[in-house]
VOGU-3710 file (C-alpha; in Angstrom, 3 decimals, decimal comma):
1> xxxxxxxxxx> -111,224/-68,153/-132,494  -111,154/-64,525/-131,383  -111,198/-63,785/-127,657  -112,825/-60,513/-126,667  -111,188/-58,301/-124,069  -113,573/-58,171/-121,057  -112,292/-54,674/-120,194  -111,990/-52,660/-123,405  -110,153/-49,315/-123,129  -113,412/-47,356/-122,862
11> xxxxxxxxxx> -114,488/-49,436/-119,850  -111,955/-49,203/-117,030  -111,756/-52,072/-114,576  -112,932/-51,474/-111,037  -110,057/-51,022/-108,622  -106,524/-49,897/-109,165  -103,777/-52,025/-110,606  -103,643/-55,589/-111,829  -103,733/-57,022/-108,310  -107,058/-55,362/-107,404
21> xxxxxxxxxx> -109,730/-57,748/-106,178  -112,636/-57,610/-108,662  -115,031/-58,549/-105,864  -114,089/-55,678/-103,570  -115,860/-52,350/-103,541  -116,777/-49,436/-101,324  -120,085/-48,680/-99,673  -120,331/-45,458/-101,694  -120,025/-47,433/-104,962  -122,844/-49,766/-103,866
31> xxxxxxxxxx> -125,073/-46,815/-102,900  -124,377/-45,045/-106,202  -125,216/-48,229/-108,129  -128,549/-48,634/-106,347  -129,332/-44,913/-106,736  -128,664/-45,190/-110,491  -131,170/-48,048/-110,684  -133,733/-45,891/-108,883  -133,008/-42,936/-111,179  -133,540/-45,252/-114,167
41> xxxxxxxxxx> -137,041/-45,838/-112,732  -136,488/-49,522/-112,019  -139,101/-51,113/-109,790  -138,386/-51,631/-106,108  -138,459/-55,395/-106,625  -135,816/-55,102/-109,382  -133,638/-52,898/-107,159  -134,036/-55,474/-104,397  -132,917/-58,249/-106,784  -129,759/-56,252/-107,523
51> xxxxxxxxxx> -129,207/-55,543/-103,826  -129,554/-59,239/-103,039  -127,106/-60,128/-105,823  -124,569/-57,711/-104,371  -125,011/-59,042/-100,842  -124,580/-62,643/-102,038  -121,624/-61,897/-104,331  -119,522/-59,328/-102,491  -117,702/-59,879/-99,221  -118,445/-57,518/-96,333
61> xxxxx> -118,190/-53,912/-97,482  -116,567/-51,745/-94,819  -117,592/-54,377/-92,209  -121,283/-54,038/-93,143  -123,055/-57,188/-94,438
//
């Protein structure tokens, strides 16, 4: 059974170093993600689904819920 690498060399992991928390991010990263969805012409309801997923998955980002 072959196990695929979840972070192939062309896709760097978020964070720096092996001890980085995969569920931590910055507010700028969240804004850029949502802006990319808007630029891709996703509907407002789809953007809201992604925003809700982020708010339920991530801890407080820079002390903002």
